[in-house]
N, C-alpha and C positions, 0 to 999 in steps of 0.2 A: 153637127159635129159627132153626136152619139151614133147616128146612122152610119156616118163614114167610118167611125172606129169599128163598129160591128161588122161592116163590110170588109174592112181590112183584116179583122180576126178570121173571118170565114175564108177569105182568100188565102191567108197564111196557113190555116189548117189544111186547106185543100192542097196547097203546094207541098206541105210536109207529108201529108198522106200519100200524095202522088209520088213524091220522091222516095218515100219509104216503100211503097208498093213496087216501084221500079227496081229498087235495090234488092228487096227480098226475092223478087222474080229472078234476078240474076244469080241467086244462090241455089235455085232449085236443081238445075241440071248438074252442076258440080257435085252437089250433095248426093244425087242419084248415082252418079258415076263412082263416087267414093264407096257408097254402100255396096254396089255391085262388085267393085274391086275387092273389098274386104270379104265378101261372100265367096267369091271365086278363089281367093287366096286360101281361105279356110279349106276349100275343096282339095286344093293341091297338097295340103298338109294331112289329108285323110280324115278331117273332122266331120265329114258328112257320111251318113249311113249309105247313101246312094251317090252315084257319079252324076251330079247335077251342075248345070251351068246357068247362071243368071245373066240376063241381058235386057236391054230396052230398045224400043224402036218408035218411030213416028212421033218424035218429040216436037210439040208445037207450042212455042212460047208466045203468050199474049201479054198484054199489060196487066190485066187483073188475074188471068188464069194461065196455067200451063197444063197441057194434056199430053199423055204418052201411054204406051203399053209396056208393062213389065212382064217378061216371060221367063219361066223356069223350064229348061230342057233336061229330060232324063237321057243323058248321052248313051248309056248302056241299058236303059230300061230299069224296071224294078220288078223282077219275076214274082216276088211274093205279093205284090199289089196288082199284078196283071197289067203292068205298064210296059209298053213296047219301047225299044230303043228309038230315040228321037221324038217321042211324044212330049207335048208341052202343056203346062198350066199357064194360062195367060190372064192378066188382070188389066182392065181399063182404069187408068188413074187420072183424076181431074183435081188439080191442085189450085186452090185459091191463095193468092199471094197476101202476105201480111203487109203492114202491121195490124190491119183491121180487115180480115177476110169478110167478104160481103155476106155470106151465109150466116156467120156468127153475129154480125151486126143485126141481121133480120130477126135473129132469135134473142136480141137484147143483150148479147155478150160483147162488152166494149173493152175487155182486157186484151191488150196487144199480144199478138202471136206471130211467129215466124211464118206459119202457113197452116191451112186446113185442107184436108183432102178427102175425096170420096173414092173408094176403091170397089170395083165390081168384078166378079168372076166372069170370064168370057166363055160362052157356050161353044165348045169345040169337040173334036172326036173323043178326047180323054174325059172331059167334064160333062158331056151330054147326059150320062146316067144320073148325075146329080140334079140337073134341070128337070129331067123326066120325073124323078122322085118328088121334086118340089112342085109338080104340076105346071111345068114350064115357067115358073117364077125363078128369079135369081135366088139360089140356095143360101147365099150369104152376101151381106153388104156391110162394108166397114166405113166408118167416119173417123178420121184421125185429126188431131190437133197437135202442132209442134210449137212449144214455147221458145222464146229467145234463149233461155238459160239451158236448153238441152232437154228439158223434161217433155214428156208426151202423154197423150191420153187417146184411147181408141175405144169406140163403141162398135161392137159386132152384132148385127141383127141376123138371126137365123130364122129362115122360113120353115113352116110346117112341112114335113116330108115323110115319105113312106119308102123305105129301102127293103123290099122283099118282106121278110117277117118282122122287121123292126120299123117302128114309126114313132114320131113325136110331134108335139105342137110347136108353137112359136117360142123363140127364146132370145135372150139378149145377154151379152157378155161385155164387161168393161175391163180395160187394161190401162193401168197408170204406171209410168216409170220415170226415173230420173236419169240424167246423163245420157239419154238416148241408148241406154244399155238394156237389152232384153234380159239381162241377168238381175236387174233390180226392178221387180215387178210386183204390183198389187193387182190381183185378179178377182173379180166377182162376177157371178153369172147364174142364170136360171133357165131351164127348159121345162116346159109343161107337158103333161099327158103323154107319158112314155109307155109304149106297148111292145112286148116281145111275144110273138106268136110261136109257141113251141110246137104245136100241132093243130090240126083243125079244131080240136076240142079243148086244148090246153093253152093257156097264156099267162104271162106275168105282166102286171101293170104297176106303174108308179105315178103318183099324182104330180111329182116334180123331181127334177135333179138340180141341185145347187152346188156351187163351188165357191170357196173363199180361200185365197192363197196370198201369202206375203213372203217374198224371197229377196235375198240380196247376195252380192258376191263380195266377200271381204278380201281386201288386198289383191283383188283381181283373180283369185284362185280358190277361195274357200266358200262354197255355196252354203248358206245358212238360211233358216226360215221355217215356215210351217204352212201346211195346206189342209183343207178339209173338203172332201167331196161326199155328197149325201143324196141317196135316193129316199124320198119321203113317201109314206103311206103306200106300202107295197101290198099288192093282193095277188095270190096264186089262185088261179081260176081253172076249174075242171068242169066241163059240160055246163058252163054258165053259172056254176055255183062257187062261192068262195071256199077254198080248201084251207087256206092259211093266210094270216095277215102279219106283216112286220111293220112296226111304227117307223123304223128307219134303218137303212143299211149305210154305214159310215166308213169311209176310208180316210185315215189321217196319216200325214207324213211330217216328220220333224227332223231337221238337220241342225246340229249344234257343233260348234267348234270345240275340240278338246283343249282345255286350258294348258297353255305353255307348250303346245305341240302343233305340228303342221298336219293334224289329222282332224277328221270329223266323225261324229256319231250319227247314225241313221236309224230312225225308228218308223217302221211302217205298221200301222195298227188298223185292224178291221173289226168293226163293232156291229152286232146284231141286236137292235133295241126292241124288246118286247115282242117275242114270237108268240102268236096265238094260233091255235089249231082247234077248229070247232069253237066251243065256248071256253076252252081251257088256255090260260096263259102259262106257257111253258118256261118262260124266263128270258134272260138276256145273256149274250156271250161276247167274248172278245179274244182275238188272236193277234199276236204281234210277231214281227220279225225285226230284231234289233241287231245292228252291226256296229260294233264299237271299234274305234281306232282305224278308220278307213283313210287311206292316203288319196286325196282327190287328184293329185298329180298322177299317181299310178293308175287311177280309174280312167283319167283322160288319155293316158298313153295306151292303156288296154283297148279302149274304144277305137283310137286311131289305128293301131296296128291290126286290130281285128277287122275293121272296115276295109283297110287297104288289102289285106290278105283275101277277104271275101270277094272284093271286086276283081282281083286277079283270077280267082278261081272261076267266077262267072264268065269272065272274058275268055279264059282258056277252055272252059267246058260249058258252052251255052246250053247243052242238053240238061244241065242241072235245073234249069228253070221249069222243066216239065217232069222232074223226078223228085217228088217230095221226100222220099226215103233217103235218096242219095244226098239231097241238100241238107237234111237233118244230120247225116253222118259227117258232112263237111263242117257244119256248125259245131258239132260236138268236138271234132278233132281240133278246130281252131281255138275253141274255148279252153280245152285242156292245154294247148300249146302256150297260150298267153296267160293262163291262170296264175303262174308264179309271180307275175307283176303285182297282183292284188294281195299275194301272201306275204310280201316283204315287210309290211307293217305289223304282221302277226295279229290280225283282228280277232275279236271274240264275237261269236254268233249266239244269240239267245232267241228262243222261241217259246214265250209264255202263252198259255191258253187258260181261260177261265170261263165258267158257266155258273150263273147264279139264279136261284128262284126264291120263293117266299121263305124257305127254310134254311138257306145258307148258300155257300159257294164252294165249288170244286176247282182245284188248280193243278196245272201240270207245267213243267218247265224243262226245256232241253238247252244245255249250255255246251258250246263247242269252242275250244281255244285252237285257233289255226296256227300252224307252224310255218316258218319260212324254210322251204326244202333245202336251201343253201346252207342254213345254220343247224338244221335238225341233226341230232346224233342218234335218232332211233333207227334201228335196223329193220323194223317191221312196217312202220307208217311214218313217212316224213312229212305228211300233210297235217296231222292233228297232234297237238300237245296233250290235250285232255278232253274228256267228254263226261258230262254229268246229266242225269235225268231224275227229276223229282216229281212225285204225284201225291196230292192230298185229295182224297175222295171220301168225304163224309157220307156214311151210309144213308142218313136221312135225306140228304140232297138227292142221291141217286135213286132211292126208292120213290121219292116224291115226283121226280121227273118221269119215272116209268109209270107211276099211277096216273099222272096227268095225260100221258100218251094214250093209255088204255081208255080213260074217260073221253078223250077227244075222238076215239074210234067208235063211241056210242055204247061202251060197256057201262053197266050200272056201278055205283060207288062201291058196294060190298064186294062184287066180283073183281073190280079193278084193284081193290086193296089186297084181296087174297092172292091175286096173280103175282104181286111183287113182294109178298112176305117171304123172308128168308127162313130156311129150316133151322130149328133149334135142336141142340144136342144136350 
């Protein structure tokens, strides 16, 4: 009796799994078609920087797997990326149907999922340089998992590669989101052994690059969150010798919603942590660009109108693709034309700078209050309401920095001190 009951349970589970696998398999193609439709609809609205069309082909639906190719076509090319009209980026996609994708089961993951997928870049005319740089290996491979509730997770494996004067070791990035929205993302990643060859005798190396980002979209239109990108243990090398070291170079981004308003504040900060030259520690620095009261709807409209206008210019004047100066002039003209969209919220721009060493800290700050040209009553400048510039420069901090620079050049301590002494009256 027990054996019959156990057999019945196994058969029941098999039927449930098989039925679930069949059902989730029927959802793959409609889901792909909806994703493509949404992407192409966004193109029609001018939300893409380039005129791109997404499509799929060779859809092969099996019981446990579905396979197809996803391709993105640059209809009018991308001159600044050296992409010709009609060239494509193609991906091979292999989807394992839920509720228990085979690969996940093999790795001991028994949590039900809608599907799991492997995505590989196809080697073609456009992507061939990437494969050559990765020594004929696939430059990137992605593993995706889609949950029934709409959340997703992606692991992106990056192969070591050498692109001319720039090279790096292996890396991995993870993306986790909810609601299948790319605007609600948690990103973590790391790439090892980065080298930038400036000349035959000069190069910059970093032990690793890391990124940690968490962002979300409030009320479907207010982007908020923070991210941190960091190059760790940087060395500047000349003729095989270390000229300078930096513990870390960090780029931080913070987006906060302004209380009781439909605006956001944006803070971009760059940090230089512990600059050392020779055997002298010169200090650490920080520079920020802060934009307060930015209207995200206006930014979105600015991008859309700018993209549409630029695509029209490139279509009407294909020669711009080969004339960098003329292209920059068109960029500047379009930026000036649509800039008033960003000025309507009358944002404030701040640029604080600071440098600190063992003796203290110097500070400088530039504040600019932007005016809405349509409301400005100024007869001289309708773009700026006010401008303030402050500097705090402690003499001991400045002289200590100058002395350390002299010491790092090999000067003895007494001479280095005399070189920075201020005259007395």
